[in-house]
N, C-alpha and C positions, 0 to 999 in steps of 0.2 A: 504494500500500500504506500503510495507516495504521500508527501506532506500535504498536498492540496486535498487529496481525498480524506486524509486524517482530519484536517481542519473542518471540512464539510460535515464529516461524520459527527465531530464533537458539537458543532453548531446545531446540526439537526437533532442530535440526541438530547440536547438541552431542552428543545421545544417539544420533542415527542416522547421523552423518556416516561412521561406520565402514563400515556396510553399503553406503552409497551409493558410496563410493570403492573399497571392496574389490573390487566386482564388475568394475571397469574397470582397476584399477591394474596387475594382472599383465601385461596386454598392453602397456600403456604402458611399463612398466618394461623389457620385453624389447627395446624399440626403442632403448634408451639404453645407453651403455657401462656395464658393471658397475663399481660403485664401492662400496667398503666403507664403509658409514655408521658414524660414530662411535657406539659403544654407551655409553650413559649409564646408570649404575645409579640407579634411582629408587625407592629403598626408602621407602615412605610410612609415616607422615608425619613422621618425625624429621628435623630440620634438622641437618646435620652439615657439618663442614669437609671439603672435597673435595680441595684441593691447595694448593700454596704461593701461588697467585695469588688466594687468598681466594674460590675458587668455592665456593658453598654450594648445598645442595639445600633449596629453600624450600618448606615445606609449603604445599599449595594448588595450586601449579603443578607440583610434583614434577620440576622441571627444574633442572639445575645452572646457576647464574647468578653473575655478578659485577655490580658497579655498572656496568660498561661494556658487558657483552653481554646484559644483561637487557632484555626488552621492557618489563616492568613497572618503573616507577621504584623503585629499590631503593638503600638506603644500608646499608652494613655497618659497624658500629662494633666494632672489636676491642678487648677490654678491655686488652690490653697496650699498644695505642696510646693509649687513654684514660689509662692509668696514667702514660704519659710526660708528660702535662700536669698530673699531680697529681690526677687525677680517679679516685677509687676507689669512691665512693658511687654506686650505680645511679641515684639521684635526680639527682645532679649531672651524671652522664654523659648521661642522657637529656634533661634539661631544658636542657642547654647545646648540644644538637644544633642544627644549622642548620635542621632541619625542625620544631623545636619553636616554637610561637608562642602569643601570648596570655599571660595571667597564669598562671604556674605555681605550683601549691600545694606548698609545701615546709614545713619545720619552723618557718620564721619566722611562719607563720600560726597558730601555737598561740595560743589565747585568742580566736580568731574562730570563729563558728558556721559549720561546713563541712558540705557535703552528706554526706561520708563520716564525719563526726564527728571528735572530737579524735584526733590522732596519725596521721592518714592523709595520705599524699603521693601525688600523681598526675602524669601527664604529658599534655600537650595538644599534639597535632600540628596544624599549620596555624592554630592559634588558633581552632579550631572547637569546643572544649570537650573535656574529658577523656572524657566519656561517648560521644563519637563516635570514639574511638580504641580499637580492639580489642586487647587484650593477650593474648598466647599464651605458654605456657611449653613449650618444645620442640615447638612446633607445635600445641599443644592449648589449648583455653580453660581459664582459671583462674578460680576464684570471686572475687567481690568480697570485700573485707575492710574492716571498720570497726566502729564502735560508735556507738550512739544513732541515733535517727531510722530511716532505711531506707537503709543503704549500698548503692550499686549500681555502684561503680567499684573497679577493682583498685588496691590500695595498693602502689605500686612500692617503697616503703621496706622491704617485707618480702622483697624479692629479695636473696638472699645475695650477698656481694661476690666472694669468692675462687672460687666455684663456676661463675661465668658465663664462657663462652668468648667470646661475641659477642652483639650486639644487632642484629637485622635490622629495618630500618624500610621497610615497603612503603608507598609514598607516593601511592596513588590509592585510589579507592573499590573495595572488594574484597568486597562482599557476595555476589557470585555465586560466590566461592570459599570464603568463610569464614562467610557468613550475616550476621545482624544486627550492628550497631555498627561495622562496618568502613567507615565513611563517610569520615573524614579520612585513614585509613590503618590500618596494622597494626604493632604492636610484637611481635616474636617474640624472646623471651629464650631463648638457646641455652646450655644448661648443658654443662659439660665432661664428656666421656664417653670420652676417649681416654687416660686415665692408666694407667700400669702400674707397680706397686710403690708405694712411699710417697713422697709429696711434702708438704713442710711449707711454709707461707707465712705471713709476717707483714708487715703494712703499717701505717704510722702517718703522721699529719700533725699539725703543730703551728704555730699562728700565731706571728708574731714578738712580738706584744703581746697580753696578756690570755689568757683561758681559751678553750677550744675545741679541745683536743687529742683527736683521734679515733684509734682503733687497731682493728685486726682481726687475729686469728690463726686459721689454718685448717689442716686436714690432710686429705689425700686418699689413699686406698689402693685400688688396683685390681689385678685378676689377669686376664690374658688367656690364653685357651686356644684350641686349634684350632677349637673349635666354639662358644665362648662367651666372655663377659666378665661380670665382676661387680665392682662397686666401691662405695665409700662415701666420704662426706666429712662433716666437721663443722667448724663455724665459730663464733667468738664475736666480736661487734662491740660496741664501746662508743663512744657519742657524748657528748662532754663538754658540759654546758650552759654557756651564757655569757649575760651580760647586756649591755645597751647600754653600760654603763661599761667593758666590755672592749674596745671599739673607739674609737679617738680620734675618728673622724668621727661616732660615735653618742653619745659621752659628753656629759654636760651636760644638755641638755633640748631639747625641741621648740621651735622658734622660729618667729616670722613670717619670711617670706622674700619680699621684694618687690624689684622692680628699677625704677630710674628710667629715663627716656628716654635718659640718657647712659650707662646700663649699670652704675650704682652699685647694689650689693646692700645692702639695708637689712633689719635684723632686730629693731630696737627700736621698740615702739609709742610714738607721741608724741602721739596725739590727747588723751589725758588730761593729758599734760604741757602741752600748749598751753592747755587750759582753765585749768589751774592758774596758768600764767604770766599769763594775762589777769586773774586774780583776785589775783595776788600770792602764790600758794601754790606750794609744792614738792610734786610728786606723784612718789612712788617709781616707778622704772622698772626693767626687766630685759629681757634677750633672751628669757626663757622665756615662752611663752604661758600665761596663767592659765586652765588648763582643769581641769574636774572638781573645782571648789573644794569643800573640806570645812571642818570646824571652824566651822560656822555654823548658824544656824537662821533661819527666816522666820516672822514673826508680824505680824498686822494689816496696816497699811499700810507697814510697813518692807519694804525689799527683803530683803537678807540682812544679818544682823548677825553679826559675826565674833568669835570668842573672843579677847579682847585685854584681859586683866585689868589690864595696866599702864596702860591709857588709859581704857577703860570709858566711852565718851562717851554711852551711853544710860542708864546706871544700872541695867541689867538684868544682873545676875549676871556681870559681867565681860565683856560683849559690846559691840562698837562697830559703828556704821553707817558705811558708806563714802561713800555718795552718796544724796541725795534730790532728785528732780526734776532730775537732771543736775548738781546743785551739789555739789562735793566738800565733805566735812565735816572741819573742823579744830576738834574740841571743846575741846582744851586751849590753842588759840590760839598754838601754837608755829610757825605758818607752814608746817606740813607736813600733808598729808592723813593722817588717823589710820590708815587701813587700807591696808596694802600687800598687794595681791591675791596677789602671787607667793609670799608666805609661807604661803598657804592652798591652794596647788595642789600635788598630788603630782607634777606634771610636773617632772622633774629630781631629785625627792627619793626616788623609788622605783627609780632606775636600777640600784642595786646589789642589788636583790631581784628585780625583774621580769625574767624570762628572755626573750630574743629567740629563742634556740634551746634546746630542752628536752633533758633527759637521756634517753638511750635505751640500753637493753641488749638485745642480740639474740643468740639462739642458733639455728643452723640445722643440720639433719641431713639428709643425702641418701643414698639408695641407688639403684642402677641396675644392671640386668643383663639378659642374654639368653642363650639356649642353642639352638643349631640341632640338631634331631634328625636322625638318619640317614634316608635316603630321598631320592628324586628330587624330592619336593615342598619339601625344605629347610624344613620347618615349624620356626618359631622363636618360642617363647614369650618374652615380654619383660615387664619391669616397670620402673616408676619410682616413687620415693617421696621426697617432700620435706616436711619439717616445719620450721616457723619459729615461734619464740616471741619476742615483743618486748614489753618493759616500758618504759613512758614515764611520767616525772614532769614535769608542766608547771606553771610558776608564771607567772601573767599579772598584769596591773595590778590594783590594788585598786579594786573598784567602790564606788559610793556607796550609803548607806542613808538613805532620806529618807521615813519614814512621817509621818502626821499624829499629833499628840498633842492630845487634847481640852483645852479650857480648864480643866476641873475636875480634870485629872490632878494628883496630889500632887507630882509632880516638875516640872511645867510652871512655868518662871520667870515666866510671865504669869498665874499663879493667885494673886490677892491673898489668897484664903482659905486658902492653904497656905504663906504666908510669902513669896510672890512680889510682883511689882510690877504696877501698872496699865500695861500696855504701850502703851495708847493715850495715856496721860498722858506716858509716857516719849517717845513719838513727838512729842507737842506740845512737850515740853521741848527736844528736838533742834531743832525748827523755830524755837523762840524763842531759841535761843542767839545772843547778839549777833554773834559772828563769822559764824555761818551766815546771819543776817538780812542782814548787810552783803554777804556773798558772793552771796546770792540776788538782791539788788537789782542788784548789778554784773553778774550773769550775764544777767538778763532785761531789762536796759536796754542790752545790748551786741549790736548787730546782727551782729558777727562770731562770736558764739556762737549762742544760740538765742532771743535777745530782739529787742525793738524799742525805738526811742528813747523811747516813752511807755509801755513795759511793757504792750503789747497794748491800749492805750487805756483803761487802768484809771481809773475815776472818781476825781476829785480827785487826779490824779497829782502827786506831788511827793516830796521827800526822805522816806524811810521808809515811803512808801505802798506801794511795790512789795514786798510781803511775802507769804508763803504764806497767811496767815490771811485776807487780803483777797480771796483766790481761793477761800475756803471749804475750805481743805485741812486745817484742824484737825479733830480727832476728839473725840467725846464720851467721857467716862470709861467704862471697862469693867473690871469686877472680874475677869473671866476671858476670855482670848483664846486661840483655837486656835493652836498653833505647829507648825512643821514642821522638825525638826532635819535637817541634812545632814552626815553623818559617814562615816568609813570605819572598818571594824572588821577588825583583823588576822585573817587566815585565812578571811575570809568570801568564798566563791564564787570564789576565784582560784587554788586549787591542785587539780589534777586528776591522778588516778592511772589509767593506762590499761594494760590487758593485751590484746594481740592474739596469737592463736594460729591458724596456718593450716596445713592439711594438704592435700597434693596427691598423689593416688594414681592410678597408671596401670597397667593390666594388659592385655595383648593377645597376639595370635598372628598371625604373618604367614608367608607362604610362597609358593611357586611353584605354578602350575597347569599342569603339563606336559600334562595331558589336553586342554587347549584349544589346544595348539600344532599348527598344520599350515600349511605353506607360510610365507607372509609374516605369517600370523596367529600371532604368537609372543610369547614372553617375558611371558606373563600371570602376574600375581601377585595376591595378596589381602592384605588387612589388616583384622583385626577387633580393635577396642580398646574398652575401657571406662575412663572417667575419673570419679573421685569426688573433687571438690575442695570443701573446706569451710573456714570460718573461724569462730572464736569470739572475740568481743570483750567486754570488760567495762570499765566506767568507774566511778569513785567520786569525788565532789566534795563537800567539806564546805561548809556555808553556813548562813545564818540563815533559818529558816522564817518566811514571812510570816504564816501562820495563827496560829502561836504568838505572834509579835510583836504581832499585833492583839489577841489574847486578853489578853496581858500588859499592853497599853496601855488596854484597855477600848474598843477600836474595834470596828466591825462587821467581819465577815469579808471584806467588800469594801474595808476600809481606811478607811471613813468615820469621822471623830471624833464618835461619837454620845454620848460622855460616860458610858459604863458604868464601873463601878469595875473596876480591874485584876483579872484572874483571877476574875471573877464568874461562877460556874457557873450560878446561877439565871437570869441574864440571857442565857445561851447554852445553851439546852436541847438543841440539836442537835449540839453538839460531841462528838467522840469522845474516848475516854480518852487517845489518842495526843497530843491537844492539851491536855487538862485536866491530866493527871498531871505533877507537878513544876513547875507554873506558879509563878512569883514575879513581883512587880511589877518592871518594868524601868525604870531611870532613864536616859533617853537624853540627859540634860543633865549627866551626871556629868563632872567635869573630866578623868577618865582617857580619855574619848573625844575630847577636844579638844586634846591636847597636841602632836600632830604630824600633818602631812598624809600621813605614811606609814601612818596607820591607828592607831586607839586600841584600848583594851580596856574591857570592862564593869567597873563598880565592884565587882562580886562574881563569883566563880566560879559561883555558883548561877544567875545570869542567863545566862552563857554556856552552861552545861550544859543549861539548858532550851531555849534558842533554837536552838542548833546541831544539825544533823542531817546525814545523808549522802544524797546524791542518786545512786542506783545504777542501772546499766543493764547488761543482758546481751543481746547480739546474736549471732545465728547466721545465717550465709549459707551456701548450698550450691549446687553445680552438679554434676549428674550427666549424663554424655554417653555414649552408645553409638554407635559409628561403624563402618560396614563399607564397604569400597571394593575394587573390582577394577580392574586396569589392565593394558594390554599394547599391543603393536604390532598394527596392523590391516592395513597394507599398506606397501609400500616405494615411494618416489619417488626421483628423482635427488637430491633434497636430503636424503634420509634416511628414517627410518622414521616413518610417521604413527602416532600413539598415541591411545588413548582411555581415559578413566577414568570410571567411573560408581560412584555410592555413595549411601548413605542414612545419615541421622543422626537420633537421637532425643535430645532434650535436655530436662532439667527444672531450672528455677531455683527456689530456695526461699529464703524470708526469714522469720525469726522474731525480731523485735527487741522485747524486753519491758522496760519501765521499771518501777521501783518507784513507789509512790504519790506520792513527793515529785517525781519527774520527770513522771509522767503528768498529775498535777493541778496542776503548776506551783506547788508549795508554797514554793519558795524566794522570798524577797522580790525583786521586780523581775527575775525570771529566767523565761525562756520555758518553757512546758510542752511536753512531748514524749511523745506516746502511742505512739511507736515505729511498728511496722508488721508485718504478717504476711500471707503469701500465697505462692502458687506458680504457676508457669506451665509448660505443656508445649509443646514445639515439635517438629514432625516435618518433616524435609526430605529431598528427593532432589536429587541434583546430578550434574553431569557436566562433563567437560572433554575437549577435543580439541586435538591438536597436529598441524599439517599443514605439513610442510616442502616448499614449492613451488619452491625455488631449483633452478637447473640446474648450479651449480658453475662457471659461465662468467663471464667479465668482463662486467659490466653487470647480471648476474643471479646473483651468487654465492650469495646466500641470499634467500629470501622465506618467512619463517615466519609462520604464522597460528595464533593460539590463541583458542579459543572456550570459553566457560564459561557455564553456566546453573544456576540453583538455584530450586526450587519449595519454598516455605515455607508450612506450615500452622501458624498460631499459635492457641492456645487462645482468645484473646480477640478478635483482629481478623480472623481468617480467613486466606485464602490470598493470598500475594504472590509474584510472580516477579521475579527479577533476572537480568541477563545481562551479558556483556562480550565484546568482540571486540578482539583485539590483533594487531598486525602488525609484523614487523621485517624491513626490507629492507636487504640488504647488497650494493650494486653492486660493491664491491671489498672485499678482505679487511679493509682498514683503516677502513672507514666503515660504521656501522650507523645507519639511520634507523628510528625506531620511533614508533608511535602506539597509543593505547588509547582505547576508549570503553566506558562501562559504566554500569549503574544500581546503586544501593545503597539500603539502607533501614536505619533504626534503629527497632526496635520500642520502644514505651514500656517503660522498665526497671522493675524491681520498686519502686524508690523512687517513680517517677511513677505507678505503679498503686496501690500499697498503703500509702504513707505515711499513717498513721492520722490524723495531725494534729499540727502544731507551732504553738504559739502563743507569741509573744513580744511585746515592746514596743519600739517605735522612736519616735524623735522626728521628727515630720512637720510640715511647714508647711501650715497650712490656708489655701487660697486665698480662702476666704470671710471670713477675719479682716481687719479694717481694718489696712492697712500702717502701720508706725510713722511714716513720712513724711507720711501723710495724717491724722494725729491729733495734736492739740496737747494734751499731758497737762495743761498748766497751765489752759487755758481749757475743756478737755474738749469740744472741737468737732472735727468731721470736715471736712477740707479736700479737696474733690473734685479740685481742680486738682493736688494732689500724689499722686493715686491713679493709678498707671500700669496698673492691671488693665484687660483688654479688656472690652467690653460683653458679649461672650459669657460671660465668667467671672461678671460681675455678675448677668446674667440667670439663669445656671445656679444660682448660689447662692440667688437668690430662689426659684427653682423647687424647690430642695431644702429650703426652709423656714427659711432664715436670712437676715437682712438684712445684706448685705455692707457697708453704710455705718455699721453700729453694732456688729456682732458682734465680740466680744473687743476692742473699742476700748480702748486703753491697757493691754492685757494681752499676754502672749506669743502670737504667732501660731503658734509652733512648740511642740508639746506632745506628751506621750507618748500613743501610740495602740497598741492591741492589734492585732497582725497575725497572721492565721491562714493556714496553708498545709496542703495535704494532697493525696493522690493522687486519681486519677480513672480509672475503668474505661472511659470513653467517649472516651479519647484515640485519635487516629489515628497510625499510624507515620509517621515522617519518611521522605521519599523524596528521592533525589538523583540527579543526572546529572553525570558527570565525564568529562573527556577529557584526555589528555596527548599532547604532540608533542615528540619529542626526537631526539637523535643522540649517538653516541659515536664518537670518532675516535682511532685508534692510529697515530701517525705512522709511515709506511713508508719515509721518505726516507733514513734512515741507521741503522746498527747501533751508532753511537757512544753512543746513549742511548735510553731508552724514555720515551715521553710519551703518555699517554692523557688525553683530555679529553671530557667529556660535559655536555650541558645538556638540561633537560626543562622544558617549559612545562606548567603544570597549571591546570585550571579546574574548580572544584567548586561546584555550585549545589544547595543543599538547600532543599526546600520543606516547608511545614507544620511548621516546627521547634517542638518542645515547649519552652515557656518557663515560668518561674516569675516572673511580672511583679512588679517591686518595688512596694511600697505607694506610693512617690512617683510612679511612672509611672501607676499606677491613678488616683490622685487628680488628677494633671495632665491625663490623657487625658479624664477625666470632665468636669472643670470648665473646661478651656481648649480642648477640641477642638470637638465638635459642639454646636450650639444645642439647647435644650430637653432637656438631659440625654440626648442621643441616643447617647452612647457606651455600648457594652455593658458597659464597666467600671463604670458608675455603680451597677449592681446589686450590685457587690462592696463598696460603701461603706455602712456603717450609722452613722447619727447618733443620739445619745442626747438626746432632747428632755425627758427626765425628770431630767437632771443637775441637782443642787441648785444648784451654783455657776454653771454656764454651759450652759443648755439649748441643745442643737444641736451640741455638740462631736462630733467623729468618735469613735465608740466602737470600731469594728472595721473592719478592711480584710481582705478575703479575697484572698490572693495565690496560690491554688491553681493547679496546672498547666493550661495550655491550649495548643492548637495555634495558632500566630499568624504568626510572621515567616518570612522567607527569610534564609538565610546564604550568602554567596558568598566564595570564596577563589580568588585568581588569583596566579600568580607563576611564577618560573623557578628551578629548582635547578641548581647548577653543581658538577661534580666534576672534579678533575684529579689525576693521579698521574705522578710523574717519578722515574726512576732512571738513574743513570750509575755504572757499576761500573768498578773497576780503574783509577782515576786515579792515576798515579804522582806521589807527593808525599812529600818528606822521606824518601826511601829506602824507601818502602813503598807499597802499593796502598790507596787510599781509595775507598770506595763512598759516593756521595751520593744522597739521596732527598728527595722533596718531596711533599706532599699538600695538597689544598685542597677544602673543602666550603663552599658559600655558597648563600644564598637571597636572591632579589630579590622582595620583596613588592610585587606590582602593585596588589592590591586585597584588602581584607578588609572586607566590607560587610555590614551588617544592613539589610534592607528590611522595613518594617512597613506593611501596608495596613489602615487602620482600617475601621470598619463603613460609612463613607460612601464608601469607595473612594479616599480620599486616601493618597498614598504618602509615607512618611517614610523617607529614606535616611540612614544613619549610616556614614560612612567611617572605619574604625578605622586604616587604614594611616598610618604615621608617628606613631601614638599610642604611649603607654607600653606596652611589651610587644609592640608591632607595628612594629618598625623597618622602614624600606624595605629596608635591607641588613643581613644578619647572616651571619657565617661564621667559619671558622677555617682557618688555614694552618700547616703544619709543614714545616720544613726541617731536615735533619740529615745526619750522616755516620756511617760505621762503619769501624773499623780493627781488623783482627784480632778480638780479643775485646771491644773497646770500641765503644760507639756513643753518640751524643749527639744531642739534638733540641731545637729551639727552636720553640715554638708561639705563635701570635698569634691571639687572638679579637677580633672586631670587631663593633660594631653602630652604625648611623648615628644621627644626632640624632633625637629624638622630641619630640612636643609634644601638647597636647590638641587636640580637634576645634576647627577655626576658628570653628564656630558658638558655642562657649562661651568663646572668648578674651575676657577682659575688656579694656575700653578703659583707656588711661592716664587717671588722675584722682587725686583725693584718696583715700588709702588708710589703712591702719593705721599705717604707718611714715612717711608723708608727708602734709602738710597740703593739697597742691595749690597750683597757681599763684595762685589767687584769694586765698590767705592768705599769699602771699609765699614759699612753699616751691616744691617741684617736684612734678610728677605722677609717679605710680608705679602698678604693678600687680603681682599675685602672680607668682612664678616658676612657670611651667607647662611648661617645656621642659628638655631635657638635651642636651648636646653629644655629638658622636661619642665613642664609648667603646672603648678599647683595653685588652686584657689580654695579658700575656706570661708565658710559663713556660719554664723550661729544665731539662733533665734529662740524666743520663748513666747508662749501663748497662754493667756488666761481666758477661760470661758465663764462668763457670768450667766445669770438666768436668761437675760435677753440681750446680752451684749458680749463682745469679746475684743481683746486687744492683742496684737502681735507686735513685738519689738525685736530688733536684731541688728547685727553688724555683718555686712558683706565684705569680702576681702579682709578678713580679720588681721592677717599678718601684713597688710599694706604692701602686697607683692607688686613690684613694677613689671611691666611687660618687657620683653627682650628688646635690645637695641641692635640694629643691623646697618650695613652700609647701603645707602639708597641706590647705588649703582647695580646692586644685585637683587634686591628684594623690594617689592612695591610697599612703600611706607610713607609716613608723614612725620617729619622731624625724627627720623631713624626708627620709628615705631611701626611695625607691620599693622595694617588695618584690615578689618574684615577677616581676620585669621584666628579668632577665638580668644584674644587677649583682652583683659579688663583694662579700660582706660580711665576709670573713675577713682582708683585707689580705695582706701578704706572708706566705707560709706555706712551711714546709720539710716535705718528705715523703721517705719511704724505703719500699722494698719489698724483702724478702729471701725467696728461694726456695731450698729444698734438696731434692734427690731422693736416694732410697735404693734 
């Protein structure tokens, strides 16, 4: 039997198994002793608490389960238990689960470009991506929420805190039960619905140092009657913003972080200092990395010259050069390099402004109710409604502003016709400075630096001959020279206001079908429901418009310095009134822009009023679902009643994300364009489930339950797809359950992957065709093939692409800004997966002195044809370093501009749109344990002890890519950051009368980067290497085992209770890494499971009326 036949058989058997067994079951049942089967109420599809053992009815299987008796791998996170650890925020609760894996997107990612846009937070199970985790609310799908682009994921930060009863995590592929997206698992958020009367709740947490105090207040009111229930709840949550200066381990600045072979950690760069020592100069140093330098401009052959009026070694309007041709400049001859880079870097200077966690205000309102009508059908109309409004203000780091300014611009300090200076002559004067000439000669006649004994064989070599002019480095006079200022402007593109509004409406009717009951064919019921879930998001960001800046500078609209007069309407006939009106000439060399690395201001308010605009976005997402299902028992076996469920679902997903012109046309300077997205998709499905209890109730065959499920999906775009699953649970004795599951799942391309209209941004990419610095001597202007480590394939591919890899960009930067485009595609195929689990649970039967349950589940998920959005770096690397003759399919995604005025052949555009490409594999073992020992006599009273454990052992998290030539590239993520080999949590505690206490420990093992990318020990930034008499070192790319502890105590009054505690009791800091190797903020990895709050105190108070 082939796999297609097997799939059809399982799908068909799910729907027809009832009739097949029903015909034979009565006779078989008569031959066995009559046994009353346990009747389980399976009211679909609401998930609700069933008893004190945390049994739940999980939508999809409709069977009561706990972590220890469920065939499907299931973890239940009770909010009260999570509160004992100091976890109140749904984002923290879910992302700290042992089942969560990979980089988790939380509020520390504000300022980065995210798939769901600013302000969205998601959960990723198994490290397979948030879009492969299906999120349900009370067992039903909920719409994505976000703003900008094309959001396609549920924002879990919109989940209310005090209204949630528990979080159910189904940890295997479940598309046969839930449909698309349930590949890595399912998160079901179960709201409270059992309250009667009025209940008030308040909770708060505050860190021991700095800002970050969060609090929530909530109220719930419900009325229970004989035939119905109605209730409502309201909640307000405030998240306090905090900056990196609010945490000791983040305060200061981002540093280098390298380790020597002896284990010494070094953070201070010394390469420049070594050069200075060789020349008898002092070079300023600091732990802070000199990144994103501002207060400078670039002109002619100068590198960057920095605003330094107290020294002014160039004679250009108070600016100084730091280094030319590797030789530090000491223009005033005081023995100290004139420019201190660290004074011009915002690193460490913006930490009291730039937020790591943003401010959030959220209001949630919920209503829920049902009423059962009289009659034997017990017809019960029901409804649910949840509305959440969240407002976010995010302040990120200050970006740079770096346009070209034409040589004839009246404000250009290199314009001699407007009172400026000849910058070429100023450059010659710097080269001719006696101190510089002496240092130049010492530098290039010192083999320990970059020289040779005879200054590269310079003719007539002797004292004073080794100077820059003898290498032809002097420049001819120029009355006007184009300049490029690099500044930061306060309020430019770094403040975002976001509003998210989500509404989730459910209406339905359920009841019994007594007319279908006859014999063992009984307990039939139906459920018809409709869900309309939608979200509206808006964002506003203030910033400088590039088109207006170009007009005010006299540049072309592409930014080229073409020399037009500022605000010249006649020279720009195609400009709109939006650009022309209000234009004033802009002085980008005003002293007010150069006073601090924190960002300056324009010389006049008129300049700011003209240049600044708002980038606005409105995004609407919606999901409408209609579902009908009937279920009931179809025959009786010795093991119980066999049941069958069949149903159908109609679903429509909708997206309408509309930017203003500033966003869609990318009008902000240096900011990506975003055309949003619009589209909808309709899905029709039929599904079925069957439960067959084959056990005999005897030793050795106590239980043997089989669950079958199948789903047939008709998608508007890719057609029909079927999924199926088969699960079995075998209990030879009451205390041991053996279980296994196998199933197929799929993920249809989401609306982002289908309808993203286009996002265009700019990224700094390294061009493999550019001559490497090591292979080019800037002094002699020659190429040295012996120092070129590029492969012959790369060299040949560059030549085939039309650029000479032996001269292209020689002596220039090989990394430059490139436009990157991404967008949706309607020709994508759905991802498909196969998964299986094997596990057991054991409830010790040996003694009544204590209860001990233990379970373990091995999982294996293999996803094929995963939809990826390849990075621009990957595309370029695969094209030029992979196959010969530009054979990679990715080469067609690279466009070079051979008409570029300065550097013909530079990469102009990279297309990183979605494609089906790689495979994703996740393997591991989940462990669960629960312990209880009651009534232990101690200190004259009885004490109850308890313990809980959840852990995950990550066996493999692998990405497999097969290129067009069939070559396989595997990347093992296990043990990498956010993919520890082990992670988990354990709680021990006790209760005495009205008091209880708990101690929780969270743990994750050491992590490191992929061995393929581990750098060798050698000369680094903070060490010179053994060859120069120092030690070897390399960046810190790993982190040790990580432990967190929390403690709490609870007191239960008659109608009130209070919980107090301390999280991160030992005030454990997160690890520090080198940012060149690990994604981090101020050396701290983010989204990788590390606590960024430090020791924190928390309290929760409840009162019932």
